[in-house]
N, C-alpha and C positions, 0 to 999 in steps of 0.2 A: 374330321381329324380325331384320332384317339386322344384321350385325356393324358397329358404328359404330367406325371405326378410331381415333377420338380417345380412346375410353374403354376401360378394362379391364372384366373380368367383374363387378367390384363397383361399376361406375359412376364410378370415379375417373379423373382425367386420366392417360393413359399417360405414362410417363417421357419417351418420345421426343417428345411434344407439349408438354412442360412449358414450354419456351422460347416456343413459339407462343402458348400460353395466357396467359403473362405479358405478352407483346407485345400481345395482344388487349385485355387488361384495362387496360394502360397507355395504349393509343392510343384505345380506345373505338370503337364501331361507326361513329359519325359521322366520326371521324378516319380510319378504315380506308376508308370509302367515298370520302372526299376523296382519299386516296392512290390508290384504284382509278381515279378519274377522271383523275388525273395519269398513271397508267400507260397508260390507254387513249389519252390524248392523245399520248403518246410512240409507241405502236404506230401510230397514225394518221399521225403526222408522218413516220415512217420507212417507211411503206407496207406494213406487214405485213397483207396482206389475202388472202382466197381468193375464188375466183370460183364463183358458182352460176348456171348459165344456164337459160333456158327458164321462168323464174318471173316475168318482168316486173320493171320497176324497175331499180335499179342492181345489176348482178350482183356488183360488187366489195364485199365485206363485211369488216368488222373482226371477227375471231374473238373471241367473248366470253372474257375473261381473268378468272380468279378469283384473288384476292390471297392466299388461305390455302393454304400448301403441303400436298402429300400426302407423308407421311413413312414411310420404311421404316427399320428398325433395321439395323445392320451384320450381325447374325445372319440376319435375313430375307433380306438381299441376297445373302449367301454362298450360300444355297440356291437363290435365283432365278438367280444367275449360273451355277451349275453346270447347272441345268435348261435354261436358254436355250441355252447352248453345246452341250449334249447334243443338243437338238432340231435345232439348225442343222447339226450334223455328220450326223445321220441323214437330214435332208432332202436334203443334198447327195449323200450316198451313194445315196439312192433315185434321184435324178436321173441319176447316172452309170449306175446299174444299168439303168434302163428305156430308156436310149438305147444300151445295149450288150447284155448277155446276158439281162436280164430275169429274174434268179434269183428275185426275190420273187414274180413272177407264176408261174414254173414250180413254185415251192414251194406254190402254192395259197393264199398269204396274202392277195394282192390280186387280184381278178378282172381278167383281161386287158382286157375291154371297158371297164372304168372308166378304164384308162390309155390304151390304143391307139386307142379310138374317141372320146376326149375332144378337144374343139376346142383345148384348151390344149397338147396334145401335138403337137410339131412333127417329123414324119418326116424333115425335112431335117437334123435333128441326129443321126440314127442313125449310130453308129460314130465320132462325133467326140468327142474329149476336150479340153475347154478347159484352159488352163494351170492346173496344180495340181489338176485335176479339180474346180474350183470353178465351180458353175453359178449359185448364188445368193450374191452377194457382200455384200449387205445384207439380213439376215433380220429382219423386224419381227414379233415374236411378241406377239399381243394376249392379255393375261392378265387374269383377273378374280379377285377375292378373295371367298371365300364364308364365311370364318371366321377366327379368330385365327391358325390354323396351316394354313389351306387356300387354296392357289392352284391355279387351273385354267386351261388354255389355251382361249381362245375361238376363235381362228383363227390361221393362219400367213400371212405375207405374204412371198413369195419373189421377187417381180418388182421393183417399185420402191416400197417402203413410204414413204409421205410423212409429213410432220409433224415431222421432226427439226429444222427451222428454228425451230419453236415451242418445242421443248425448250431450244434454245440462247438464243432471245430471251427466253423466260420467265425463265431464270436471270439474264440480263443485266439485265432490268428489276428483278428482286427484289434483286440485289446493289447496284444503283444506288440503290434506294429505301430499303433497309435494310442499310447497310454494317456496322452493329454486329453484326447477326445472323451475317454471314458472316466478320467479322473474327476471330471466335473459332475458326475452323477446324473447326467441328463437322460441316459439310456437305461431302461429297465433291464435287470439281469435275467439270464436264462440258465445260469449254471447250476441252479438247484433242481433242474429237470430229473436227473437220475435219482435224487433223494425222493422226489415226489412220485416217480414211477415205482420205486421200491415200496413206499408207503401204501400206494394204491394196490399193489399186488398183495401185500401182506393183509390188507383189509378184506380180501376175498378168500382167505384161507378156508379150507374145507372143514366139515364137522369133526373129522378125525384128528385135526391138528391139536397138539397139546404144547403150550408154551409159544415161544417166538417162532413164527412160521419160517420154514426153510424154503427159500426161493432159488430157482435155477433158471438159466436161459438155455433152451433146447435148440440147437442148430443142426441142420442137415450135414454140416461139415465144411471144411475149408474151401471146397470147390463151389460153394454157393455164392451167387453174385453179391449177396449182402453180408458175407461172412465178417468183413471188417466191422460192420455195425453190431453184429451179434457179440463179438468179443469185446468191442468198445463199451457197450452198455453193461455187459456182465462185469467188466473191470470197474466201471464207475459206480455200479451199485454194490460192489464188493461181494458178488455172489458167484457161484460156479457156472462156467460155460460147459455144457455137456452135450455129447452126441448120443444118438439112440443106444449105441452099444454100452454106454456108461450107466444105463438105467435098466432095471428089471422089476417085475411085479411078483410080490409074494405076500400071502396072508392079508389081502385086501389093501395093501399099500404099494406105493412106488418107492423103490430104493435106488440110491446112487452108490456106485462102487467107489470106495475111497481106500487109501493105503492103510487106514485103521479099521477097515471093515465097512459093511453096509450102513448107510445113513438114510433115514426116511426123508422123503421130499414132500412138501406140502403144496407148493404153487409152482407151476411150470409156465414160464413165458415162452411159448413155443413159436418158432419161426419155420415150422414145417406145415405144409398144406394138409387140409383135412384128409384127403384121399390116402396119404402116405403115413398117417399118424399111428394106425394100429391095424396090422394085417388080419387080425381076428374080427375086426368090426367093419373095415372099409376094404381097401384093395388088398387081396390076399398075396399079391406078388410084390408088395412093398418091402424093400430092403432097408427103408429108413425108419420104419415104425418100431414101437415098443409093444410086443404082443401082450394084450390084456389091459392096456392102460385105459382104454375107454370104459371098460367095465368098472374099474376102480373109480374113475371119475363119476360115473352114474351112481355109484354106491357111497359117494361122499368121502373117498379116501385121498383124493387129490383134486386140485383145481387147475383146469387148463385155460390159459389166457392167450388168445380169445377162445370162446366156446366153439366147438365144431358146429358148423351150420350157420355161423354168424354172417357168412358171405351172402346170404339171401338178402340182407339189408343193404348191401352196396351194389347189388346188381343194377345195371343201367336201366333195365326195364322197370325196376322198383323205384328208382330215383325219382321218377315222374310224380310219385305219390307221397313223397316225404312232406310237402306242405300240408297235405290232407292228414297225414299221421299226426302232425303237430296239433292240428285242430281237434282231431279225434281223441287222442290220448291225453293231451295237456290242456285242452280247452283254451288255447292261445292262438293268436295270429302269428304267422312266421315272421321272425325278425329278418332273416336272410332268405331271399326268394331264390327259386330255381331259375335256370335259364329256360326259356320256352322250348319245349321238346315235342317232336312229332314221333309217335309210335308207329312203326311200319307194320306192326301186327294188326292195326286198325285199317281196313281197306281204304277209307276216305283219306286218312292221313298219309297212307302209303302212296296213294295216287298223287297227292300234293308233293310229296318228297321226290318222287320220280320225275315229276314235271319241272321241279325247281332244283334238282340235285346240283347243278352247276353253281348255285348260289349258296348252298348249305354245307355244313359240316356233318358228315354221316359217320356213325360209329357202330362197331359190333357190340352187341349187348354184353358179351362176356370178355371183351377186349380190354387190354391195359397197356401201359407203357407207351402210348401213342401209336401202337401198331394196329393194323386193321381199320384205319381211319382214312376218310377221304375229305380233304378240304377243297370243296368245289371250285371256288374262285381261283385257286392256285393249281388246279389239276388240268391235264390235257383233255380234249374231247374224248380221246380213246379211253383214258382212265375213267372218266365219268361214265361212259357207255358200259365199260366192263363192270364197274361197281353197281350200276343199275341192274345188270343181269344177275348179280349176286343177290341183290335185294329181292328181285322178282322170284328167285329160286327158293328163298327162305325168309319171307318178310319179318317174321317174329324175332329174328336174330339181329335186327337193326333198329336204331333210332337215328334221328337227325335233329340238328339244332341250327339256328341262324348263325352266320359268321359274325361274331361280335366285334365291336370296336374295343378290343382289350386295351386297357391303359398301358402306357409305356413308362419305363423307369430309366433314370440316367445310368449309363453303362460306359465303362472305360474303353475307348477305341485307341488305335495306334497314334492318331494325331489330334484327336478331339474327343469330347464327351458326346456319345451317340444315344439315341432312344431305342429301346428294345422292349418287346412285349414280355410280360411276366405273369405268373400266377403265384399263389400263396397257400402253403399247407401248414396250419397250426395243428398241434397234437393235444387232444383233450383226453385226460386220464379219468377213468371212471372206477371208483371203489365205493366205499361208504359215502364219500363225497366226491364232487367233481373238482378237478384241478386243471388249470390251464396256464402254463407259463406265458408271460407277455412276449411273444415272439413266434417264430415258426420258420419254415423253409421257404424262401423265395426262389423259385426256379425261373430262369430267364432264357428266352430264345435268342441266341447270340447271332443268328443270321438275320440280316435286315429284312423286315416284313414278315418273318416267319411267326407262326402261332404255336409251333410245337416246342414245348419247353423241356421235354423228357431228356434226361441225361443220356439215355441209350440212343438218342437220335440227335445228339449234338448240342443239347441245352446245357446251361451252366447254372451255378448257384451263387447267391450273394447273402450277406448278413442282413437281417431284418431288425430294424430298430423301432422299439415302441418308446416314445418319449414320455417321461414322467412329468406330472403336473408341477 
């Protein structure tokens, strides 16, 4: 049986959930569902939606919100905090290394082909060091819990990890609806995340910056699935939200068009993929890019966050080696372990995967959002056989992992509190120092027994509480 986070080994309510249990008993299931409807009405009114295209119907969806919080104790958070920051340091060290001397490859720890022949690796970045040697400025680490004292990393997100707007809005809703629970000061605050993000971005200003750095958020536009988050973060940081047409390059700087004339931009928090960033450096057919922006970046005229090519660090084939990175670059033992992973690029491991595919979770190396994945125990024989053929055709494009006993968290049902599987994404900010607000995004699989938490596939979100000492 998976570990149910609300109960201890003896089946009693854990101390950290005592207040929540009391609140559930006082309010009742009917009352909680009435509050949930109120919360969803607020979400809809302020426009917190995400977009899913290509499925017909209205692509703008309200992400399902669960009213019951997911809770970590202060002691649990201290360990997670250290492990997350350790991993973010190692991933950035890896990125600097592979775009310079490649010591980890020379040492035989990571195969060169996995790095240098990977589509996420950008040769245009070779020999260039971004300010502070920071490549990934917002590192989202997806973590699962498999026991009372067991946390493991599911995957790393080093490009533009999304979802932080839900972390902030979930808390806002909970604080608005249940002020008494927060008035006691038991739960660590997360509302300073935008200030910490802005400070981290300013700390990596380019050499050409004079005075207080000008920061902007670069969005592909209102049709992007995460546009709400782009505008939300720009608003909270008090900076401009710009589209590519709002920017141009001149005299070694990037400029923003304003009603009072051009204004130099120092730091760009970009939410546009590498390939579309600059048609002169990457895809020439990109209509989203700013021509010449990459050359300005290389010459110290602007900072791009995250750095082009940072995606090589969160590739699922590279994920396997992150514990080795921690030992190699930091000389430390990993605080957070990986999930055991078989690489189908290795013939012996591929043979094992094909033989046990019905028991495993198989993933595309470049996949995301829960797509391109097979959960063996929940798949039909036909689906398993079809996926096996895909692996045989291109083994290096796949990895596989055991089907974990993911912990479950209390979730509001129509007539009772139910258990549902969840994961957790904290957001580590990297500037001159590391910052990690005590919280993150808990994503929950709302379908009974499901392990897929992605919002694009029916998952929901809930507030995450870190209790203070």
